[in-house]
C-alpha positions in Angstrom: -20.7 -0.1 1.5 -17.4 -1.8 0.6 -15.1 0.1 -1.8 -12.1 -1.2 -3.9 -8.8 0.6 -3.4 -5.8 0.3 -5.6 -2.6 0.0 -3.5 0.7 1.1 -5.2 3.7 -0.2 -3.3 7.1 1.5 -3.9 9.8 -0.5 -2.3 12.5 1.7 -0.7 14.9 -0.9 0.8 15.4 -4.6 0.7 15.3 -6.9 3.8 18.9 -6.0 4.7 18.1 -2.2 4.5 19.9 -1.5 1.2 18.2 0.9 -1.1 16.3 -0.5 -4.1 17.5 1.0 -7.4 14.9 3.3 -8.9 14.8 1.4 -12.3 14.4 -2.0 -10.7 11.1 -3.5 -12.1 10.4 -5.1 -8.7 10.5 -1.7 -7.0 6.8 -1.0 -7.8 3.8 -3.3 -7.5 0.1 -3.0 -7.4 -2.8 -4.8 -5.7 -6.5 -4.2 -4.9 -7.9 -4.1 -1.4 -11.5 -3.9 -0.3 -12.5 -1.7 2.6 -15.5 0.2 4.0 -13.3 3.3 4.5 -9.7 4.4 3.7 -8.8 3.5 7.3 -10.3 0.0 6.9 -8.4 -0.5 3.6 -5.1 0.5 5.3 -5.7 -1.8 8.2 -6.6 -4.7 5.9 -3.4 -4.1 3.9 -1.2 -4.0 7.0 -2.7 -7.2 8.4 -2.5 -9.0 5.0 1.1 -8.1 4.4 2.3 -8.5 7.9 3.5 -4.9 7.9 4.2 -2.4 10.6 3.2 1.3 10.1 6.1 3.7 10.3 5.0 7.3 11.2 1.6 8.7 10.3 -0.8 8.1 7.5 -1.2 11.2 5.2 -4.8 11.4 4.1 -6.1 13.4 1.2 -9.5 14.3 -0.1 -11.3 11.7 -2.2 -10.5 8.6 -0.1 -6.7 8.7 -0.8 -3.8 8.1 1.6 0.0 7.6 1.6 1.9 5.7 4.3 5.3 4.2 5.0 5.4 0.6 6.2 8.0 -2.1 7.0 7.8 -5.9 6.8 10.2 -8.8 6.4 10.9 -7.8 2.8 11.9 -4.2 3.6 10.5 -0.7 3.8 8.1 0.8 1.3 5.6 3.5 0.7 2.1 2.6 -0.1 -0.5 4.9 -1.8 -4.2 4.1 -1.6 -6.6 5.4 -4.2 -10.2 4.4 -5.0 -10.3 1.8 -7.8 -12.8 1.7 -10.6 -11.8 -1.8 -11.6 -14.6 -4.3 -12.0 -13.8 -8.0 -12.0 -16.1 -10.5 -13.7 -17.3 -13.3 -11.5 
């Protein structure tokens, strides 16, 4: 059974490694990922964004996880939570 996960991305650095200011509206973004498990959703996100996992994934009860990743745009943390959003087709 495929689940929807909301992915919150908090950008920590820009492409040059400089910190992103906390009040910058571009420092936080959201998207929805489909996955059969939390591990599957993380892997889909990493492949889709061309990211590299830094460190380990912290998993929490209820299909939630937090990870730190890096791609061409910088370093950011990502938080995965089950989504209750339904989209009309």
